Every structure is written in structure tokens, then in C-alpha cells.
C-alpha positions in Angstrom: -5.3 11.5 33.9 -2.3 9.8 35.5 -1.5 6.1 35.0 -2.1 4.3 37.8 -2.4 0.7 36.5 -0.6 -1.4 34.1 -3.2 -2.3 31.4 -6.7 -0.9 30.5 -8.8 -2.7 28.2 -11.4 -0.4 26.3 -14.5 -2.4 24.5 -17.2 -0.3 22.7 -20.6 -2.1 23.0 -23.6 -1.9 20.8 -26.4 -4.4 21.2 -24.2 -7.2 22.2 -26.4 -8.6 25.2 -25.9 -12.4 23.9 -22.1 -12.1 23.9 -21.4 -9.8 26.8 -21.5 -12.5 29.8 -18.8 -14.7 28.0 -16.8 -11.6 26.8 -16.6 -10.1 30.4 -15.8 -13.7 31.9 -13.0 -14.3 29.3 -11.6 -10.8 29.5 -11.3 -11.2 33.1 -9.6 -14.6 33.1 -7.1 -13.4 30.6 -6.2 -10.3 32.4 -5.7 -12.0 35.9 -3.4 -14.4 34.3 -1.0 -11.6 33.1 0.1 -10.8 36.8 -0.5 -7.1 35.9 -2.7 -4.3 37.4 -5.7 -4.0 34.9 -9.1 -2.4 34.4 -11.6 -3.5 31.7 -13.6 -0.6 30.5 -17.2 -1.4 28.6 -18.7 1.8 26.9 -22.3 1.3 26.0 -22.7 3.3 22.9 -26.5 3.7 22.9 -27.5 0.1 23.0 -31.4 -0.6 22.7 -31.2 -4.2 24.2 -30.1 -5.2 27.5 -26.2 -4.6 27.2 -26.3 -1.5 29.6 -28.1 -3.5 32.2 -25.7 -6.3 32.1 -22.6 -3.8 32.1 -23.7 -2.0 35.2 -24.6 -5.5 37.0 -21.3 -6.9 36.3 -19.4 -3.6 37.1 -21.0 -3.7 40.4 -19.9 -7.5 40.9 -16.1 -6.5 39.8 -15.8 -2.9 41.1 -12.3 -1.6 40.1 -11.7 -4.4 37.4 -14.7 -4.0 35.3 -15.8 -0.3 34.7 -18.9 0.6 32.7 -19.4 3.8 30.8 -22.8 4.4 29.8 -23.3 7.2 26.9 -26.4 8.9 26.3 -27.0 7.8 22.9 -25.2 6.2 19.7 -22.0 8.1 18.8 -20.2 5.4 16.6 -17.5 2.9 17.5 -14.7 5.4 17.4 -16.2 7.9 19.5 -17.3 5.3 21.9 -13.5 4.1 22.0 -12.6 7.8 22.5 -15.1 7.9 25.6 -13.4 4.7 26.9 -9.7 6.5 26.4 -10.8 9.2 28.3 -11.4 7.3 31.6 -8.8 4.8 31.0 -5.4 4.7 33.5 -3.6 2.3 32.1 -0.1 2.6 30.7 -0.8 0.2 27.9 -4.3 0.4 26.5 -5.7 -2.4 24.3 -8.9 -1.9 22.3 -11.3 -5.0 21.6 -14.6 -5.4 19.7 -17.5 -6.9 21.7 -18.3 -9.7 19.1 -15.7 -12.1 20.1 -14.6 -12.6 16.8 -11.3 -11.7 17.9 -10.6 -13.7 21.0 -9.9 -11.8 24.3 -7.2 -14.1 24.9 -5.0 -12.4 22.3 -4.9 -9.4 24.9 -1.7 -11.1 26.3 0.0 -11.3 23.3 -0.5 -7.5 22.5 0.6 -6.5 25.8 3.8 -8.6 25.5 4.6 -7.1 22.2 4.3 -3.7 22.9 6.6 -4.3 26.0 9.3 -4.9 23.4 9.3 -1.2 22.8 6.6 -0.4 20.3 4.2 2.6 20.9 1.5 1.0 18.5 0.8 -2.9 17.9 -1.8 -3.8 15.3 -3.2 -7.0 14.6 -3.9 -9.0 11.5 -6.7 -11.4 11.1 -5.8 -14.7 9.8 -8.3 -17.2 8.6 -11.0 -14.7 8.7 -14.3 -16.1 9.3 -16.4 -13.1 7.4 -18.4 -13.1 4.6 -16.8 -12.7 1.3 -18.3 -9.0 1.1 -16.7 -8.0 4.3 -13.2 -9.3 3.3 -13.5 -7.3 0.0 -14.8 -4.3 2.0 -12.0 -4.8 4.3 -9.5 -5.0 1.5 -10.7 -2.0 -0.1 -10.3 -0.1 3.1 -6.9 -1.3 3.7 -5.7 -0.4 0.4 -7.2 3.2 0.9 -5.4 3.5 4.1 -2.2 2.8 2.8 -2.6 5.3 -0.3 -3.6 8.0 1.9 -1.2 7.4 5.0 1.7 6.0 3.3 2.0 3.4 6.2 2.0 -0.3 5.0 0.1 -1.8 7.5 -2.2 -4.8 6.5 -5.2 -4.6 8.5 -6.6 -1.1 9.5 -10.2 -2.5 10.2 -9.2 -4.7 13.1 -9.8 -3.1 16.4 -7.7 -5.5 18.5 -4.8 -3.2 19.1 -2.4 -1.9 21.7 -1.5 1.8 22.5 1.2 3.3 24.8 -0.5 5.8 27.2 1.2 8.9 25.5 -0.2 7.8 22.2 -3.6 7.8 23.9 -3.1 11.1 25.3 -2.1 12.7 21.9 -5.2 11.2 20.3 -7.6 12.7 23.1 -5.9 16.1 22.4 -7.5 16.0 18.9 -10.7 17.8 18.5 -11.9 16.5 15.2 -15.6 14.8 15.1 -14.8 12.4 12.5 -11.9 10.0 13.6 -10.4 6.9 12.3 -8.5 5.7 15.7 -5.9 3.2 13.8 -4.7 5.8 11.4 -4.8 8.8 13.9 -2.4 6.8 16.3 0.2 6.3 13.5 0.4 10.3 13.5 2.0 10.3 17.0 4.0 6.8 17.1 7.5 6.3 16.5 7.6 2.5 16.5 4.8 0.2 15.2 4.4 -3.4 14.2 1.6 -6.0 13.8 1.1 -9.5 14.9 -1.2 -12.2 13.6 -4.2 -13.0 15.8 -7.0 -15.3 15.4 -10.5 -14.5 14.1 -13.6 -16.7 15.1 -17.1 -16.6 13.6 -19.8 -14.4 15.2 -21.7 -16.4 17.8 -24.5 -14.3 18.3 -26.0 -10.9 17.0 -24.9 -9.5 13.8 -22.4 -6.9 12.4 -23.1 -3.3 13.2 -21.5 -2.2 9.8 -24.3 -2.2 7.2 -23.4 -1.2 3.5 -24.2 2.4 4.3 -21.9 2.4 7.4 -19.2 1.0 5.4 -19.5 3.9 2.7 -19.5 6.3 5.4 -16.4 4.9 6.7 -14.8 5.3 3.4 -15.6 8.8 3.7 -14.2 9.3 7.1 -11.1 7.7 6.0 -10.6 9.7 3.0 -11.5 13.0 4.3 -10.6 13.2 7.8 -7.0 12.1 7.7 -5.7 13.3 4.4 -6.0 16.0 1.6 -5.2 13.5 -0.9 -8.8 13.3 -2.7 -8.5 17.1 -3.2 -5.0 16.5 -4.8 -6.6 13.8 -6.9 -9.2 15.9 -8.1 -6.9 18.7 -9.0 -4.8 16.2 -11.3 -8.3 14.8 -12.8 -9.2 18.5 -13.4 -5.8 19.2 -15.2 -6.0 16.2 -17.2 -9.7 16.5 -18.3 -8.7 20.2 -19.3 -5.7 19.1 -21.5 -8.2 16.6 -23.0 -10.8 19.6 -23.8 -7.9 21.5 -25.1 -6.4 18.8 -27.5 -10.1 18.2 -28.8 -10.7 21.9 -29.6 -7.2 21.7 -31.6 -8.1 18.7 -33.1 -11.8 20.1 -33.9 -10.0 23.3 -35.3 -7.7 21.6 -37.8 -10.6 19.3 -39.0 -12.7 22.0 -39.7 -10.3 24.8 -41.1 -8.0 22.8 -43.0 -9.5 19.8 -44.1 -13.2 19.0 -44.2 -15.0 22.5 -43.7 -17.5 23.5 -41.4 -19.9 20.5 -42.3 -17.3 18.0 -40.4 -18.1 18.8 -36.9 -22.0 18.2 -37.2 -21.4 14.6 -37.7 -19.9 14.2 -34.2 -22.8 16.1 -32.4 -23.5 13.0 -30.0 -20.1 12.4 -29.3 -19.6 16.1 -28.3 -22.8 15.8 -25.9 -21.3 12.6 -24.4 -18.2 14.4 -23.7 -19.9 17.4 -22.2 -21.9 15.0 -19.6 -18.8 13.5 -18.7 -17.2 16.9 -17.9 -20.5 18.0 -16.0 -20.4 14.6 -13.9 -16.6 15.2 -12.9 -17.9 18.7 -11.9 -20.6 17.4 -9.8 -18.1 14.8 -8.1 -15.5 17.4 -7.4 -18.3 19.8 -5.8 -19.7 17.0 -3.8 -16.1 16.1 -2.7 -15.5 19.7 -1.5 -18.7 19.7 0.2 -17.8 16.8 2.2 -14.6 18.7 3.4 -16.7 21.9 4.2 -19.2 19.8 6.1 -16.5 18.4 8.2 -15.1 21.9 9.1 -18.5 23.1 9.9 -19.0 20.3 12.4 -15.7 20.7 13.8 -15.9 24.5 14.1 -19.3 24.1 16.3 -17.0 22.4 18.7 -19.8 20.2 20.0 -18.5 17.3 22.5 -17.7 14.0 20.7 -19.3 12.0 23.2 -21.6 12.5 26.5 -20.8 10.2 29.2 -24.5 9.6 31.0 -23.0 7.1 33.9 -19.7 5.6 35.2 -20.1 2.5 37.2 -17.4 0.3 38.7 -15.0 3.0 39.8 -15.2 5.1 43.1 -15.3 8.8 42.7 -12.0 9.0 44.6 -10.3 7.0 41.9 -11.6 9.5 39.2 
């Protein structure tokens, strides 16, 4: 889709009815002060509360500036953002969470920074207003992302980010179903940077990332963007094989040259423990391979990443 406006703001929404009115008001006020043409795209990701009703109502009040995209069910945060990307028209696209923990007023700073010549501008949340568990989880995600991608960005979990149009177009051409957008964008960016942004306490609602979803996020991060786990598994297999070979040589020497046949019976429980370790390592390896095969299965079926049920706030001619 040709870029006809300056800035698009894409916001995935899931059960945020208590935050939406303030979010929309602050986003509109911020974008109107930039003296740039803009659109704010709210993507309802299968909300079960009144979020979709609020989005439709507000889009009708602010046609052209506020666009509502209603998905037919919940597809996940990153798929919802990709749905917003597919309908965006901005030369610069900014992503933002709907929980108001990242202030919409920071949009201006990201736009100004990307206009300095960067392809992607990330953000680092300072003085984070999250629980200790969330901070630890975020730290782990960031470390894993740095190891698997080689990029030394500091905060991959913050969705307050800005992208140039050609980066978004490149991401839309990728067909994988399990996508981690901040890392995917780095595959196409030449110049990236980060800025520090504020982080406020959540005013209403609750975090949509439970422990199980955070674990799934780790699998997406590890298996959808890199073959590093497979390489690590191979190195682990080589290491275990060397241990097994060394142990066999040791037992042979002890039995044949020093203590005789009765020596090995004293270490029977140690042998069982070692066997169980090897069996556990094999199951871990099979599970990891199964994870990759399962993702290939989903990608080969080529089902749509999302299905848009309704678009409001934009004329058909504009589409």
C-alpha cells in the first residue's frame, strides 16, 4: 500500500475497555501537536469486553484519524500488530501497547529520532513500574534475544517502537506464523537505535502475559528467529558423548588393569544416574526438534496469520 500520510500508530487491544478512552484522547492530542498527517490504528484482538464497541464508536467520531480493525478472534499481540501494519499507510509506523504504561506522549520523541536517519528506533523502559517477576522475565528475554540475534539492544519486550515504511513492508512479506516483531525488523534494518522512555504503573485491567504465555514467548523467540538451540543441542550431544567415552575407558582400565571384575558393581547406582541424565538429554533434544518441526507444519499449511472481520473509520476509496 502506498504511503500517503506521515505517521501511523498501531495499537493492539485486548480487553482494555477501562483504558481505551484515555488512550485514544492522549494519542490524538499527541499526534495533533506534531504538525504531521497521521492515523491511529486500533486493532481489537478478539476482546471479550466492550473494547470493540468503544473502538467502533470512537472511529466513527474521528474518521480518517482513528481507524478500527476488528479481528474475528484472538491471534496474539504480534499477529494483531501485523494486521495493523497491513492496513497502515504511514511513512513512519509506531507501535504502542494499549495499557498506558508507555505514555502516548513518547510517540513524538520516537518520530523525531527516526527522522535523524534511522530505520528502527526501539525504547528502553526506565524506572519500570512492573512486578519483580515481570522484570526478571524481561531481563531473561532480553538476554536470550541478544544471544540469538547478536544485536545488543537492551529492551526487546517494549512494543513502543518506530519503523520506517520499507521495514514494515519487508516484515509483511514474511510468512511465518510465529513472529517476534522487534527481532524480525532487525533482519531488514541498516541503522537502529534506542531511546529511554517513561514507564507508568498500569491504571486499570491486568497484564495479558501470564507465566504460560511468557514461556511460549521464550519458545517463539528461540525457535522462530534462530537455529541457535539446535547448534547448542549438537554441542551438548558431543559433550555428553565425550563424557560417555571417557567413562567407558575409565571403567575398562579400572576393571582390566587394577581391581578386576568386581569393581564396577560398586558403582551401579552411579551408572543408573548417568543413564537417566542421558535419557533426559535425549528427551530434551526430541522435544526441541519437535518444536521446530511443529512450527514448520504450521508454516507449510499457509493459513492466514489473521482474519480481519471489520475495518471502521476509513472510506473504501481510501483502502
